[in-house]
MARNU-817622 format. One record per residue (C-alpha): residue number from 1; chain; x negated, y, z. Coordinates in Angstrom, 2 decimals. Layout:
<vokes>
 num chaine       u       v       w
 NUM      A       X       Y       Z
...
</vokes>
This chain:
<vokes>
 num chaine       u       v       w
   1      A   41.85   36.76   31.58
   2      A   39.05   38.39   33.52
   3      A   35.54   38.43   32.06
   4      A   32.41   40.47   32.54
   5      A   28.70   40.19   31.88
   6      A   25.48   41.68   33.15
   7      A   22.73   41.16   30.61
   8      A   19.27   42.77   30.24
   9      A   18.55   44.47   26.93
  10      A   16.02   41.91   25.71
  11      A   17.93   38.86   26.91
  12      A   21.32   37.57   25.86
  13      A   24.20   35.60   27.26
  14      A   27.59   34.59   26.01
  15      A   30.80   33.02   27.23
  16      A   33.25   31.27   24.94
  17      A   36.16   28.89   25.20
  18      A   37.61   30.45   28.33
  19      A   41.28   30.17   29.18
  20      A   44.01   32.09   30.94
  21      A   43.14   33.07   34.50
  22      A   39.51   32.01   34.21
  23      A   36.85   33.98   36.03
  24      A   33.62   34.17   34.01
  25      A   30.30   35.89   34.45
  26      A   26.85   35.98   32.88
  27      A   23.97   36.99   35.09
  28      A   20.42   37.40   33.95
  29      A   17.54   38.62   36.07
  30      A   14.12   39.01   34.44
  31      A   10.99   40.20   36.18
  32      A    7.58   40.48   34.53
  33      A    4.56   41.52   36.55
  34      A    1.27   42.41   34.95
  35      A   -2.03   43.32   36.49
  36      A   -5.16   44.17   34.55
  37      A   -8.62   44.96   35.79
  38      A  -11.11   46.09   33.14
  39      A  -14.79   46.47   33.93
  40      A  -16.82   47.80   31.04
  41      A  -20.53   48.03   31.72
  42      A  -22.91   49.39   29.11
  43      A  -26.59   49.35   29.96
  44      A  -29.37   50.54   27.69
  45      A  -33.04   50.52   28.45
  46      A  -35.36   51.75   25.73
  47      A  -39.04   52.06   26.55
  48      A  -41.49   53.09   23.86
  49      A  -45.08   53.51   24.96
  50      A  -47.32   54.74   22.18
  51      A  -50.90   55.86   21.92
  52      A  -53.22   56.63   19.06
  53      A  -56.75   57.79   18.62
  54      A  -59.20   58.46   15.86
  55      A  -62.87   57.61   15.68
  56      A  -65.75   60.05   15.79
  57      A  -67.16   61.39   12.55
  58      A  -70.91   61.49   13.01
  59      A  -73.59   62.26   10.54
  60      A  -77.13   62.16   11.85
  61      A  -80.56   61.91   10.35
  62      A  -79.41   63.57    7.14
  63      A  -80.15   66.93    5.59
  64      A  -76.47   67.51    4.92
  65      A  -73.54   66.02    6.84
  66      A  -71.58   65.48    3.66
  67      A  -67.87   64.90    3.95
  68      A  -67.85   63.00    7.25
  69      A  -64.39   63.21    8.82
  70      A  -62.27   61.13   11.14
  71      A  -58.89   59.71   10.19
  72      A  -55.54   61.08   11.29
  73      A  -53.31   59.47   13.90
  74      A  -49.57   59.80   14.42
  75      A  -46.68   58.14   16.22
  76      A  -42.94   58.28   15.79
  77      A  -39.90   56.76   17.49
  78      A  -36.17   56.90   16.84
  79      A  -33.20   55.29   18.60
  80      A  -29.47   55.44   18.09
  81      A  -26.79   53.87   20.28
  82      A  -23.02   53.79   19.78
  83      A  -20.64   52.20   22.24
  84      A  -16.89   51.91   22.29
  85      A  -14.45   50.24   24.66
  86      A  -10.68   50.17   24.26
  87      A   -8.47   48.59   26.89
  88      A   -4.74   48.45   26.22
  89      A   -2.16   46.94   28.50
  90      A    1.55   47.55   28.36
  91      A    4.39   45.70   29.96
  92      A    7.74   47.40   30.26
  93      A   10.24   44.60   30.81
  94      A   11.91   44.13   34.20
</vokes>
């Protein structure tokens, strides 16, 4: 009885019920091709135009100017951006 097999690790094959003088074989050929193209584009545009002004504090025609004052002006801006991209591709079978 002559028997042999060529089998890839992730595939299987079997031969049973063979008799005297039989010639048996198991052949397996597996090919996997993989192609990946990842394009990750992150675009941020943050424009913050601010202006402020206060009025004039005038006191005229009086003996004393008193407590004439103008108000205060302020501006503030805050931005926070977090980006993450993970691209995984694995193919090891042939």
